[in-house]
N, C-alpha and C positions, 0 to 999 in steps of 0.2 A: 539463229545466232542472237544472243542477247546483247543489249547495249550496256556498256559499263562506263558511260560518260558521267562521272561523278562531278558535281559542282565543287569548286574550290571552297575551302573553309572561309566563312565570312569573317569580317573584322570583329563583329560582336562575339563570335565564338572564340576567336583568338584572344580577345581582351579578357573574356570571362575565364578562359583557361589560365592565362597568366595571373589573374587576380586570385584564383584558387590556389595556384602553386605558391604565390608569394605569401598569402595568408597562412598556409600550412607551414611554409619554410620559416617565416618569422616566429610562429608559435613554437616550432621545434627548437629554433635557436634560443628562444626565451627559456624553454625547459632546460636546455643544456647550460645556459648561463646560471640558472638557479642551482642546478646540480653541481656545477663547478664552484660556485660561490659557497655552497654548503660544505663541499669537500675541502675548500680552502680554509675553513674554520669560521665562517661568518655565523653569527647567532641571529635570533629573531629581531633584535633591536637594530641590527645593522641593515636589515632589509627594508626598514622604514625610512631610510635617508637616501638622498640623491636620486638617481634614476631607477633604483630598484623597485619602487612601487609600480612604475610603469611596466617594467619587465615582468613583475609578478602578475599583473592584470592582463597583459597582452594575450596569453593563451585563453583566458576566459571569454574574450570577445573574438579573438582570431579564429578559433576552431569552429564555433557556431556560424560565424560569417562565411567561412570556407565551405561549410556544409550547405548553407543557403545558396551560395554562388554556384556550387556544384549542381544543385537541383535545378537552378536556372539554366545552367549550361546543358543539362540533360533535356530540359524542356525545349530549348532552342534547337538542339540537335534533332529531337524527335519531330518537331514541326518541319524542319528542313527535309528530313527523310520522308515524311509522309507526303510532302509536296512533290518530291522527286518520284515517289512511287505512283502518285496520281497522274503526273505528267507523262510517265512512261507507258501508261496503259493504252 
């Protein structure tokens, strides 16, 4: 009979997962805001005022950050699984 005693998810993994989800979620919301703003009749000059420059730049930084955090989450998960596999031998 095999042991299926999996360790609980660590705090680091949980934080990384929430950071990935929030970075992707904010980027998608920024995309939707730009789409809605364009559909509402905003032109190019209107996007350079107020909070719009931040909304336009957010996906440019948010999505690569989410990919980097996802790779870090995979690395942490792979290290945890390899430790579990070594300890179960």
